[in-house]
N, C-alpha and C positions, 0 to 999 in steps of 0.2 A: 673079374678082378681076383687076383690071388693075394691073400693076406696072411702074413705071419705075425704073431703078436707075442709080446713078453710083458711081464710086470703089470698086474691089474691096479696098482695104486692110483688113486685119482690125482689130477693136477690141482694146484691152487694158484691163485694170482693175487698179488698185492697191488697197491695203487700205481707204483712205478716199477713193477717187476713183470717179467714174462717168464713163465716156467715151461711153456710148450712151444715147440718149433717144428716147422716143416722144412726139410732140405731137399731141393730138387736135384736129383742125381741121375736122371733118366736119359740124358743126351748121348748121342753116338760119338761125339767128339771127332767128327769127320775131319776137321781142319788140323787135328793133332796127329793124324795117321803119319807114320806107322806106330806111334806110341800106343794108340788105342785099338790096334788090331786084336790083341789078346786081353786087353785090360781096359775097363771103363775109365773114362777121363778122371773122375774123382779118386780113383785108386792108383793112378800113376804116382810113383814116389816123388815127393818134393822135400828136400832137406831131410832125407832119410826115412820118411814115413809116407804112407798114402796121403795125398793132399787133403782128402776128407778128414783125416785125423786133426789137422790144424783147425778146420772149421768147427768140428765138434768140440775141441778143447776150448776154443774161444767162446762158443755158446755156453759151455759149462761155466766158464769164468764169469759170464754175465748173468748167471743165475738160472739158466735153463736147466730143467730136470729131465725132460722127456722130449725125444726127437722122433718124428715120423719121417722115414726116408722114402721118397717117391722114386722108385727105381723102374727101369725098363731094359735098356741095353746091358747085356751081360749081368742081369740082376742077381744071378746065383753067386756072384763073387763077394758081395758085401757081407752077408750074414756070417759065413765061415770065418771072416777076419774079425769083425767087431762083436759078434755074438749078441748078447743082451745089452751090451753097452756098459756093464758094471765096471770094466777095467778103466773106463773113463769117468766113472761116477755118474753115468747117465742111464736112462731107460730108453732103449731103441725099439722101434717097430718098423717092419719092412712091408711096403705095399708095392706090388709090381703091376705095371700097366701091360696089358696084352698087346695093345697097339699104342704108339706114341700119341700123346694127347696135347702136347704143347704145355707152356708154363701154367696157363690158367686151368686147362683140363686136368693137369696133374694135381693141382690144388683141390679141385672139385672131387677128384677120384679118391682122395684121402680124407675128405671132410668128415665122413662118418666115423673115422677112427680117432678123431680129436676128442679130448675130454674136457676142454675148456668150456666155460659158459658162453652164452650168445654174445655178451658184451665184453668178454675177456680178450686181451691182446694175444695174438699168435705171431711169433717171429717167423718170417719166411726168407730164405736166402738161396741163391743160385749156387750150384756146385762147382763153378769154374771161376769164382772171383776171389782174389787174394786182397784183403783189405785190412786196414787198421781202424775201421769204423768203431766208434764208441757206441756199442750196442745199448748200453744202459741209457745213454743220452737220447738215442732214437726212441726208446720206449717211453722215456719221460716226456719227450716232445709229443708223442702220440697221446698219452693220457692227459697232459695239460691242455692240449688243443681240442680234445674231444673228437678227434678225427675218426673217420671210418677206415681209412688206410693212410699210413705214413710211409714215405719213401726216403731212402738214403739217396741224396744227390751229391754228385761230385763235379768239380769244374775241370774242364780240359782245354788245352790251348787250341786244338783244332777239333771242333765239334761236328765236322761234316760227316763223319762216319757213324754218328750216333743219333738217336732220337732226342730231341730237346725237351726240357721240362721247365718252362718259365713259371715263376711264382710271384705273388704280390708282396707288398711290404711286410705282411704278417707271415709269410712263408706258405701261404695257401696256394696250391697248384692251380694255375689258370688254363693250362692247355697241355696237350701232348702232341708234339710236332714231329713228323717223319724227318728222315735225314735231309738237311737243307741242301738245296742245289745251287743257290745263288747267295752272294753276300747279304742281300736284303732279307733273306729268310733266316739268317743267323741272329735271332733276337735275344739269345742268352748263351752262355757257355756252360750252363747246368745240364747234366745228363743223368739219366736213370742209372744208378750204380749197382742195382741188383740185390738190394736187401730191403725188406719191408716189414712193417707191423700191420697186420690186418685185425679188424674187429672180427671175431669168430663168425658172426652172422653173415658177413660179406662173403666169406669162403663158402658157407652153406648155400648161398644163392647162385654160385657159378653153375652153368648148365652141365649136365652129365652126359656121357656117352658120345662125345664128339670132341675134336681138337678145339682148344680155346687158347688164345694168346692174351696174357694179362696186359701186355704193352699195346696191342692193337685193338683189342675188344673190351676187356674188363675195365681197364682204367678209363679210356675215353667214354665208355658207357656209363660208368659211375659219375663221371664229371657232368655228362649231359643230363643225368637224372637229378643233379643237385647235391650229390654226396660231397662230403668234406674230405678232400685229399690234401694232406699236409706234406710239405717237403722240408727236409733237414739237410742243409749243406754241411758236409764233413769232408774236408779236403786233405785228410791224412792219406797215408799210403793207399793206393788203389791200382789194381792191375787185373785186366781180363786175361786169363790164361788160355785163351782159345787157340793160340798158335804155338808151335814148338819153340820158337824163339822166345816168346813171352813166358812159356812154362819154365824154360831153363833160367831165364832171368829171375823169375819168382823164386825158384829154388835157391838160387844164389843169394837173393835178398833176404830170405829167411835165415840162412846161415850167417849172413853178415849182420843180422839184427835190424835191417832197414824195415822189414815187414815183421810185425809182432806176432808171436805165437808161443803159447805155453808148451807146445808139443815137440819143439825141436829137441832131438834126443841128446844133445850135448855137442859142443864144438870146441875146437882148439884154434884160437885166433880166427883166421879167415878161411878155415877149411873144416870139414866134418868127415871123419873116417869111422865107418861103422865097425863094430866088433867082427872079427874073423877076416877082415880085409887084410891083404898083404901089400905093403908099399915099400919099394926099395928105398934104402937110406938116402940116396942122392936124387930121388925123384922130387920135383918141385910142384906143390899144390897151392894154388892161390885163388883169391877173388871169389870166395864162396863155393869153391869146388866141393862136391860130395862124392865119396867113394863108398859104394854099397857093400853089403855083407858078402864075404867070400870073393870079392873082386881082387884082381892082381894087377899091380902097377909096376912095370919093369924099370930097370936101371936107367937113369937119365931122362926119364919121361917128364914132360912139362904139361901140366893140366891147369887151365885157368878158367874160372867162371863156368864150370861144366858139371854135369851129373853123370857119373859112371855107375850104372845100376848093378844090382846083385849078380855076382858071378861073371861079370865082364872082365876082359883081359886087355890091358894096354901095354904093348910090348916095349922093349928098350928103345929109347930115343924118340919115341912118338911124341907129337905135339898136338894137344887137343885144347881148343879154346871156344868158349861160348857154345858148347855143343852138348848133346845128350847121347850117351852110348847105352844102348838097350841091354836088358838082362841077358847074360850069356853071350854077348857079342864079343868079337875079338878085333883089335886094331893092331895091325902089323908094325914091325920095327920101322922107325923113321918115317912113318906115315904122318901127314899133316891133316888134321880135321878142324875146320874153322867155321863156326856158325852153321853146323850141320846136325842131322839126326841119323843115327845108325840104329836100325830096328833090332828087336830081340833076336838073338841067335845069328845075326849076320856076321860075315867074316870079311874084313877088309885087309888084303895082303900088304906086305911090306912096300914101302916106297911109293905109296899113292898120295894124292893130294885132293882133298874134298873141301870145297869152299862154300861160302854162304849160300843157303837155300837148298843144298843137297839133302835128299832124303834117301837113304839106303833101306830097302824094304826088308822086313823080317825074313831071316833065313837066306838072304842073298849072299853070294860069294863073289868077291872081286879079286882076281889074281894079282900077284905082286906087280907093281908098276903099271897097272892097266889104266889108271885114271889120273889125269892131272886136274881136271875140273869138269863136273857134269852136274845133272840134277835129276831127281826122281828115279833113282836106280833100283 
């Protein structure tokens, strides 16, 4: 295990406060490729800053003072950007897994770096969830119920793609159910939303040196052993950013104010244009569109609900909707890009048409007029 540490100040905890957190940011983000070929998922820009910035800012706003980042994939990217965390008013520590250990294994791997007492609450959250969760309310639920672990639960219309978490009348978790296969198995619409408060001693007890899943091993094991797991349903904004389409939507929702974050760097109506970007006077930007630093938007271009990352170029007359244009990529004149992802440095020539589901790989070159519709280019 490789550890980098900053700031020796001890943590403190009050009755309904949590001052220490673990942020799980080690995943490869395979479903997000090509966005994650060169960039770890939590560092992909959303509403003008790395997505991780929004999570750290919300943790800070909830009273967290110190965050341990459990890193693995492209771990070397995080510390040069965030440093010791002082720019966000936080103390950050970076712990890197040599081999991926899963959600539970990552927690166990950083347990020795925590400064909280055995009974103190520790906030844990996944690095790919955009949520409006009331963090203070989750902590208050944890302390008032005396739980060993408290889980943020959210309700979804179709729970078949998720593990179900039923609770009793007092909110105590009664089971962890795998993805239901039949209507009879759908006993609740409550799912694990990816944010937790752990009693510190529970984290210390997670086995070391092997992969562990909190969802499949830690939580069911605790329940079987008679531990108290408390659920808190908070059905405010919640979005799993695991797919390119979801990530683009999340970025737009941050700009539009539908998803709360103190870290959105400023917006003008329903768009966000970062400093040094160049946008033609007659270009139309709507629906939460973000234009990154040094990006160039040509005359008559129309961009809706999309993210154009740093240094990208969208030429005259191009139409981009619900899409992500990677850093340094170029979209040719009059090209239509709808519901697609164009990787970093890719070039899509003029008069092409890329529709929903298309992924253009980093550095790919599509000649003018070559594509009317395709996928995974």
